[in-house]
C-alpha positions as CSV (number, residue, x, y, z in Angstrom):
1,M,101.9,101.1,133.6
2,T,100.3,104.7,132.3
3,A,100.4,105.0,128.7
4,A,102.7,108.2,129.4
5,S,106.1,105.6,130.7
6,L,105.5,103.0,127.4
7,R,108.7,102.3,127.1
8,V,109.5,101.1,123.5
9,A,112.0,99.3,121.4
10,V,112.1,100.0,117.5
11,I,113.1,96.3,115.3
12,G,114.5,97.7,112.2
13,A,116.1,101.1,111.1
14,G,115.6,100.8,107.9
15,A,114.4,102.9,105.2
16,W,110.4,102.7,106.9
17,G,111.9,101.8,110.0
18,L,113.6,105.0,110.3
19,N,110.2,106.4,110.6
20,H,108.4,104.4,113.3
21,V,111.7,105.7,115.4
22,R,111.1,109.4,114.1
23,V,107.0,109.0,115.8
24,V,107.6,107.5,118.8
25,A,110.6,109.8,120.0
26,S,108.3,112.6,119.4
27,E,105.3,111.3,120.9
28,H,105.0,112.2,124.7
29,E,103.5,109.1,125.5
30,S,105.7,107.0,124.9
31,V,109.8,106.8,125.3
32,L,112.4,105.3,123.0
33,V,114.1,103.8,124.6
34,A,116.4,101.1,122.7
35,V,116.6,100.2,118.7
36,V,117.7,97.5,117.1
37,D,119.7,96.8,113.6
38,P,122.4,94.8,112.5
39,D,123.8,97.2,110.0
40,P,126.1,99.6,111.6
41,I,126.2,102.3,109.2
42,V,122.0,102.9,110.4
43,E,123.3,103.6,114.2
44,G,124.2,107.1,113.1
45,R,121.1,108.0,111.3
46,V,119.0,106.7,114.0
47,R,121.2,109.2,116.8
48,A,120.7,112.1,114.6
49,I,116.7,111.5,115.6
50,A,116.9,109.8,118.7
51,S,120.0,110.9,120.4
52,G,119.8,109.4,123.8
53,V,118.3,106.2,122.6
54,Q,120.8,102.8,122.7
55,F,121.5,101.1,120.4
56,L,121.8,97.2,119.9
57,R,122.0,94.7,117.6
58,D,120.4,91.7,118.9
59,A,117.0,91.9,119.3
60,D,117.0,89.1,122.1
61,Q,118.8,92.2,124.1
62,V,115.4,93.5,124.1
63,F,113.1,90.6,124.8
64,A,115.5,90.1,127.6
65,S,114.6,93.3,129.4
66,D,112.4,94.3,132.6
67,A,113.3,98.3,130.9
68,I,110.8,97.7,127.8
69,D,106.7,97.4,127.5
70,A,106.6,97.6,123.3
71,V,108.4,96.0,120.2
72,V,107.4,97.5,117.0
73,I,108.5,95.1,114.4
74,A,109.9,96.9,111.5
75,S,112.3,94.4,109.6
76,P,112.5,92.6,107.0
77,A,109.0,90.3,106.2
78,S,110.3,86.9,106.7
79,S,111.8,88.2,110.1
80,H,108.7,89.3,111.4
81,A,106.3,85.8,112.3
82,A,109.6,84.8,115.0
83,L,110.0,88.4,115.8
84,A,106.8,89.2,116.9
85,C,106.4,85.4,118.9
86,A,109.4,85.6,120.6
87,A,108.7,89.5,121.5
88,L,105.1,88.3,122.5
89,R,105.9,85.1,124.7
90,A,108.7,87.9,126.1
91,N,105.2,89.8,127.1
92,K,105.1,92.9,125.5
93,H,103.0,94.8,123.9
94,V,103.4,94.4,119.2
95,L,103.4,96.3,116.5
96,I,104.3,94.7,113.9
97,E,104.6,95.8,110.4
98,K,103.1,94.7,107.4
99,P,102.8,91.9,106.4
100,L,102.2,90.2,109.2
101,A,103.9,87.1,108.4
102,M,104.6,85.9,104.6
103,N,102.1,82.8,105.0
104,L,98.7,81.8,106.8
105,R,100.2,78.8,109.2
106,D,102.6,81.9,110.8
107,A,99.6,84.0,111.1
108,T,98.0,82.0,113.0
109,T,100.9,81.0,115.4
110,I,101.0,84.5,116.0
111,V,97.2,85.1,117.3
112,A,97.8,82.4,119.1
113,A,101.0,83.4,120.9
114,A,98.9,87.4,121.2
115,R,96.0,85.2,123.0
116,E,97.7,83.3,124.8
117,R,100.0,86.2,127.2
118,R,97.2,88.3,126.5
119,K,98.7,91.4,125.0
120,V,98.2,93.8,122.2
121,A,99.3,93.2,119.2
122,M,98.4,95.5,115.7
123,V,99.6,94.8,112.2
124,G,101.1,98.1,110.8
125,H,98.2,98.6,107.8
126,L,99.1,101.9,107.8
127,M,96.5,103.0,105.2
128,V,93.3,101.7,107.6
129,H,94.5,104.9,109.6
130,H,94.5,107.7,106.8
131,P,92.0,110.5,107.1
132,A,90.5,109.8,104.0
133,V,90.3,106.4,104.0
134,V,88.4,106.6,107.4
135,R,85.8,109.3,105.7
136,L,85.5,106.8,102.6
137,R,84.4,104.0,104.7
138,E,81.8,106.3,106.8
139,L,80.2,107.6,103.3
140,L,80.1,104.1,102.0
141,H,78.3,102.8,105.3
142,S,76.5,105.9,105.8
143,G,74.6,104.7,102.2
144,A,75.4,108.3,100.6
145,L,77.1,106.3,97.9
146,G,74.6,104.0,97.1
147,T,75.5,99.8,96.7
148,L,78.8,99.9,95.9
149,H,79.2,98.2,92.1
150,Y,82.7,97.5,92.1
151,L,86.6,99.0,93.4
152,H,89.7,99.2,91.5
153,S,93.0,100.4,93.4
154,T,96.5,101.5,91.5
155,R,99.7,101.2,93.7
156,V,102.8,101.5,91.6
157,N,105.7,103.4,91.0
158,L,109.7,103.4,90.0
159,G,111.3,102.0,93.3
160,R,112.9,100.6,95.6
161,I,113.3,97.0,94.3
162,R,112.9,93.7,97.0
163,S,114.1,90.7,96.5
164,D,113.0,89.0,99.5
165,E,108.8,89.6,98.6
166,N,107.2,90.0,95.3
167,A,105.0,93.0,94.5
168,L,102.1,91.0,95.5
169,W,103.5,90.9,99.4
170,S,105.7,94.7,99.4
171,F,102.5,96.4,98.7
172,G,99.4,94.2,98.3
173,P,98.5,94.5,102.2
174,H,97.6,98.5,101.7
175,D,94.8,98.0,99.3
176,L,93.7,94.7,100.8
177,S,93.6,96.2,104.0
178,M,91.8,99.1,103.3
179,I,89.2,96.8,101.2
180,D,88.7,94.6,103.4
181,F,88.5,98.0,105.9
182,L,85.7,98.9,104.0
183,L,83.9,96.4,102.7
184,E,84.1,94.4,106.3
185,R,83.9,90.9,104.8
186,T,86.5,88.9,103.0
187,P,86.3,87.7,99.3
188,S,85.8,84.4,97.6
189,T,88.0,83.7,95.6
190,V,91.2,85.7,93.6
191,S,92.8,85.6,91.2
192,A,96.6,86.8,90.3
193,R,98.3,87.2,87.2
194,G,101.6,88.9,87.3
195,Q,105.4,89.2,85.3
196,C,108.8,88.8,86.9
197,V,110.9,91.6,84.8
198,L,114.1,92.4,86.7
199,Q,115.3,89.5,89.6
200,P,113.8,85.3,88.0
201,G,110.8,84.2,90.6
202,V,109.9,87.8,91.8
203,E,107.2,89.5,90.6
204,D,107.0,93.4,90.0
205,V,104.3,93.7,88.4
206,V,100.9,92.1,89.7
207,F,97.2,92.5,88.8
208,L,94.3,90.7,91.1
209,T,90.9,90.4,91.2
210,L,88.9,89.7,94.1
211,R,85.7,88.8,93.6
212,Y,82.8,88.6,96.4
213,S,79.8,86.6,97.5
214,T,77.4,89.8,97.6
215,G,78.6,90.2,94.3
216,E,80.9,93.0,94.7
217,T,84.7,93.1,92.5
218,A,88.1,94.7,93.6
219,H,90.5,95.0,91.1
220,I,93.8,95.8,92.3
221,H,97.2,96.7,90.1
222,L,100.6,96.7,91.9
223,S,104.2,97.3,90.9
224,W,107.3,98.6,91.3
225,L,108.2,99.0,87.7
226,S,105.9,101.8,86.5
227,P,107.1,105.6,85.3
228,R,105.2,107.1,87.5
229,K,104.2,107.2,91.3
230,E,99.9,106.4,91.8
231,R,98.2,105.9,94.8
232,R,94.7,105.7,94.3
233,L,91.6,103.8,95.5
234,T,87.7,104.0,93.0
235,L,84.8,103.1,94.8
236,V,82.0,102.8,92.0
237,C,78.4,103.1,93.6
238,S,74.5,103.7,92.4
239,Q,74.6,107.0,93.8
240,K,77.8,108.0,93.3
241,M,81.4,107.6,92.8
242,V,84.5,108.1,94.8
243,E,88.4,108.3,94.0
244,F,90.7,108.6,97.0
245,D,93.9,109.9,95.7
246,D,96.9,109.7,97.9
247,V,99.3,111.5,95.6
248,A,97.7,114.8,94.7
249,T,96.1,117.8,97.0
250,D,93.3,117.2,97.4
251,K,92.8,113.3,98.4
252,L,89.3,112.5,98.1
253,R,86.6,113.4,95.6
254,I,82.8,112.2,95.9
255,F,81.6,112.4,91.3
256,D,77.9,112.6,92.1
257,K,77.4,110.9,88.4
258,G,76.3,107.5,87.5
259,Y,73.3,106.5,85.4
260,D,69.8,106.8,86.7
261,R,66.9,104.2,85.8
262,P,63.7,105.7,85.5
263,Q,60.5,103.7,87.3
264,R,58.7,103.1,83.8
265,F,59.8,103.3,80.3
266,T,58.3,103.4,77.1
267,E,61.7,103.5,74.9
268,Y,65.2,101.5,75.4
269,G,66.7,105.0,74.9
270,Q,64.4,106.3,78.1
271,Y,65.9,103.1,80.1
272,L,69.1,104.7,81.1
273,T,69.7,108.7,82.2
274,L,72.9,109.5,82.3
275,R,74.0,111.5,85.7
276,D,77.0,113.5,85.5
277,G,77.1,116.0,88.4
278,D,79.0,117.9,91.0
279,V,82.4,116.9,92.0
280,H,82.7,117.7,95.7
281,I,86.0,117.2,97.6
282,P,85.3,117.4,101.4
283,Q,87.8,119.2,103.9
284,L,89.8,116.2,105.5
285,P,91.7,116.4,109.0
286,M,95.5,116.0,107.4
287,Q,97.0,114.4,110.3
288,E,100.4,111.5,109.5
289,P,99.0,108.5,109.0
290,L,101.9,106.8,110.5
291,R,101.4,109.2,114.1
292,V,97.5,108.0,113.7
293,Q,98.6,104.6,114.1
294,W,101.2,104.7,117.0
295,Q,99.0,106.9,119.0
296,H,95.7,104.6,118.6
297,F,98.1,101.5,119.4
298,V,99.1,103.7,122.8
299,R,95.2,104.2,123.4
300,C,95.0,100.0,122.9
301,I,97.6,99.5,125.8
302,R,95.9,101.9,128.2
303,D,92.5,101.1,127.5
304,G,92.6,97.7,127.0
305,A,90.7,98.2,123.5
306,T,91.2,96.3,120.3
307,P,93.5,97.7,118.0
308,T,91.2,98.6,114.6
309,T,93.8,96.7,112.2
310,D,94.3,93.6,114.8
311,L,95.5,90.1,114.6
312,Q,92.2,88.9,112.7
313,S,92.0,91.7,110.1
314,A,95.8,91.0,109.5
315,V,95.2,87.1,108.8
316,R,92.3,87.8,106.5
317,V,94.6,90.1,104.2
318,I,96.8,86.8,104.8
319,S,94.3,84.3,103.8
320,V,94.3,86.8,100.6
321,L,97.7,87.0,99.9
322,E,98.5,83.4,100.0
323,A,95.3,82.3,98.0
324,A,97.1,85.1,95.3
325,Q,100.7,83.7,95.8
326,R,98.7,80.2,94.4
327,S,97.1,81.8,91.4
328,L,100.5,83.4,90.7
329,A,102.2,79.9,90.6
330,Q,99.2,79.4,88.1
331,D,99.3,81.8,86.2
332,G,95.8,83.3,87.1
333,V,93.5,80.5,88.2
334,P,91.3,81.7,90.7
335,M,91.3,80.6,94.3
336,D,89.5,80.0,96.5
337,V,90.1,82.1,100.0
338,Q,90.5,80.2,102.5
339,V,90.3,82.0,106.1
340,S,91.2,80.8,109.6
341,D,89.0,80.3,112.3
342,L,90.8,82.9,114.4
343,A,89.9,85.9,112.1
């Protein structure tokens, strides 16, 4: 099979699934064969994007078909694990929207199925493919920013209310996957506190604190009950500070700000010197992250490469989410993050 002949089905054509339909249908290295969704109303929206595609109600038709090589799973989060395992056992490559699964047990089951069938399995941690996040990782790993002290992230808006997952599981994978990509390590503990405002038992707002054995701390604010949309990640380092603002026109800003410690000092006032330098806005290739993600998935199938957002990275994210959920249940008690051997 060549990348040019990659025949694809998208399972789930809701608000976000339609974006997958659009991208897959418009890429020359893939052919959108079928879309699966139980809602008949969705069919008109799908055909407005890809008029000749098959519209199916049952995912088993996709799994049984020899005319489909790869599957995108963009269905509700609670169905991801079962559909991913079924797709892999049917010998399909699979791109699974975040979160990979709703618990670590199901996540590791997907990993085992992918290894058994030797198929490319990738999770839709979209932000890892954002050009600004890729540049941010390059800056951090080059040493240009100095030593990382802490990170803080905000992902809030007044948005669609979900009943099958809380703000932690809906929004958290974005920020946790970015932090995992940047730091390349798992936090030792996580604590989480939240509030259920609109629905009982479903947290609309969550605050996370991650602590690392290497000394760094990360704070994350997640909510779909906020007056304005914010998508911001800030890194505070010893030499420079960086802000990634996905809502702003200029996505990345590098601040030459901080405190300098002279090697020798005689008075306490000389110990720390404020540095308030320039702000640099790097030029970035502003490609659509979803399209970059799809092109990466196709290349991995074509070349037999390991995806940047592979299942192991997804298991690490699920490990943090699961520990955070336990902490939420105990009103913020710090929980150890238990990472599976598969991660």
